[in-house]
C-alpha positions in Angstrom: 163.7 254.3 84.9 165.6 251.5 86.6 162.9 249.0 87.1 159.3 247.9 86.3 158.1 249.5 89.6 159.2 252.9 88.4 156.0 252.8 86.2 154.1 253.4 89.5 156.2 256.3 90.6 154.9 259.6 89.1 158.0 261.6 89.7 160.3 259.2 88.0 158.0 258.9 85.0 157.9 262.7 84.6 161.6 263.1 85.0 162.2 260.3 82.5 159.7 261.3 79.7 158.4 264.7 80.4 155.2 266.0 79.0 155.2 263.5 76.1 155.2 260.5 78.5 152.5 262.1 80.6 150.2 262.4 77.6 150.9 258.8 76.4 150.0 257.5 79.9 146.9 259.6 80.1 145.7 258.3 76.7 146.3 254.6 77.7 144.7 255.0 81.2 141.6 256.6 79.7 140.2 253.8 77.6 142.9 251.2 76.6 141.9 248.2 78.8 145.5 247.3 79.7 146.3 250.8 80.9 144.3 250.6 84.1 147.3 249.9 86.3 149.1 253.1 85.3 149.1 256.1 87.6 146.4 258.6 86.7 145.4 260.9 89.6 148.8 260.7 91.3 150.5 261.5 88.0 148.3 264.6 87.4 148.9 265.8 90.9 152.6 265.3 90.6 152.7 267.0 87.2 151.0 270.1 88.7 153.5 270.0 91.5 156.4 270.0 89.1 155.0 272.4 86.5 156.5 275.6 85.6 157.0 278.1 87.4 157.3 275.8 90.4 160.5 276.0 92.4 161.4 272.5 91.2 161.5 273.4 87.5 161.3 269.8 86.5 158.4 270.1 84.0 158.9 273.1 81.8 155.4 273.7 80.7 152.8 276.3 82.0 149.9 274.8 83.9 147.3 276.1 81.3 149.1 274.2 78.6 149.6 271.2 80.8 145.8 271.0 81.5 144.9 271.5 77.9 147.3 268.8 76.7 146.1 266.3 79.3 142.5 267.1 78.4 143.1 266.3 74.7 145.0 263.1 75.5 142.0 262.1 77.8 139.5 262.8 75.1 141.4 260.7 72.6 141.8 257.9 75.1 138.0 257.8 75.8 137.2 257.7 72.1 139.6 254.8 71.6 137.8 253.0 74.5 134.4 253.8 73.0 135.5 252.5 69.6 136.9 249.3 71.1 133.8 248.7 73.2 131.6 249.4 70.2 133.5 247.0 68.0 133.9 244.3 70.6 130.3 244.4 71.9 129.1 242.0 74.5 131.9 239.6 73.5 134.0 241.4 76.1 132.0 239.7 78.8 133.2 236.4 77.5 136.8 237.4 77.4 139.0 235.2 79.7 140.8 236.9 82.6 144.4 237.7 82.0 147.0 239.8 83.8 145.9 242.9 81.9 142.2 242.1 81.8 139.8 240.9 84.4 136.0 240.6 83.9 135.3 242.1 87.3 136.8 245.4 86.1 134.2 245.8 83.4 131.5 244.6 85.8 132.6 247.3 88.3 132.3 250.0 85.6 128.9 248.6 84.6 127.6 248.9 88.1 128.9 252.4 88.4 127.5 253.3 85.0 124.0 251.9 85.9 124.0 253.9 89.1 125.1 257.2 87.6 124.1 257.0 83.9 126.0 259.3 81.5 127.5 261.1 84.5 129.7 258.0 85.1 131.7 259.2 82.2 132.5 262.4 84.1 132.6 261.1 87.7 134.5 258.0 86.5 137.5 260.2 85.5 138.3 260.5 89.2 138.2 256.7 89.9 140.8 254.2 88.7 139.5 251.2 86.8 136.2 253.1 86.1 138.2 255.7 84.3 139.6 253.0 82.0 136.5 250.9 81.5 133.6 253.4 81.4 134.2 254.4 77.8 134.6 250.8 76.8 131.3 250.0 78.4 129.7 253.1 76.8 130.8 251.6 73.4 129.3 248.2 74.3 125.9 249.6 75.2 126.2 252.0 72.2 125.7 255.4 73.9 124.6 258.0 71.4 127.7 259.7 70.0 126.4 263.2 70.8 125.9 262.3 74.4 129.3 260.6 74.6 131.0 263.6 73.1 129.5 266.0 75.6 130.3 263.9 78.7 133.8 263.1 77.3 134.7 266.8 76.7 133.5 267.9 80.2 135.1 265.1 82.1 138.4 265.3 80.1 139.0 268.9 81.2 137.3 268.9 84.6 139.6 266.1 85.8 143.0 267.7 85.2 141.6 271.2 86.1 140.9 269.9 89.6 143.8 267.6 90.3 146.6 269.3 88.4 145.6 272.7 89.9 145.6 271.1 93.3 149.2 269.8 92.8 150.3 273.2 91.5 149.0 275.1 94.5 150.5 272.6 96.9 153.8 273.1 95.1 153.5 276.8 95.5 152.5 277.0 99.1 153.9 273.9 100.8 157.7 274.1 101.3 159.5 270.8 100.3 156.2 269.2 99.1 158.3 266.7 97.1 159.5 265.3 100.4 156.0 264.1 101.1 155.2 262.9 97.6 155.3 259.2 98.4 152.7 259.7 101.1 150.6 261.9 98.9 150.6 259.1 96.2 149.6 256.6 98.8 146.8 258.8 100.0 145.5 259.1 96.4 145.5 255.4 95.9 143.6 254.8 99.2 141.0 257.5 98.6 140.3 256.6 95.0 140.2 252.9 95.7 137.7 253.0 98.6 134.7 253.8 96.2 135.6 251.1 93.8 136.0 248.5 96.5 132.8 249.6 98.1 130.9 249.3 94.7 132.4 245.9 94.1 131.5 244.7 97.6 127.9 245.8 97.3 127.6 244.1 93.9 128.9 240.8 95.4 126.3 241.1 98.2 123.5 241.7 95.7 124.5 238.7 93.5 124.7 236.4 96.5 121.2 237.6 97.6 119.9 236.9 94.2 121.4 233.4 94.2 119.8 232.7 97.6 116.4 233.9 96.4 116.6 231.7 93.2 117.1 228.6 95.3 
């Protein structure tokens, strides 16, 4: 990697660190609060695109093993987030904003969690920011370990099964798919950001309405 911006380029990351770096990033992005800015969905899609036996031969690992490894890393990341949230408790709401942490991120995850309940731990895997902060919030509100275990396992394997497999089949059936990778990554960012932005916008409208009613 030649610059900081290469951290946002899935292909460069995979070519630089292979499977080991993929698993580290997945762990960080699934529960370590400063990992929210790392590529998640686009990294998985690109990994599927580059996985053996694709014509590109960049990532020498079969897709089944790739999905399994990513699932395990995602499970571990969620458990770290759960432990962190359980230990920190509601003090996390008082934490000052920094470059790596903003209170609005945990609030966005909270709104999503209130709307979908435990399913947020599964659905949130497909959404940046929510993916990182949902397990932390689950720890804060002290979700029962048995329930957390179930949703964690299901989401951890469903997420890569869908996105890695999609990338794999695109790599098999679309000639020169790598030539369009930048556009694919941009599309992932746009599509996955829309629900987050919409959730945040609705929450701001609700808060303003409550403020007006209280006056």
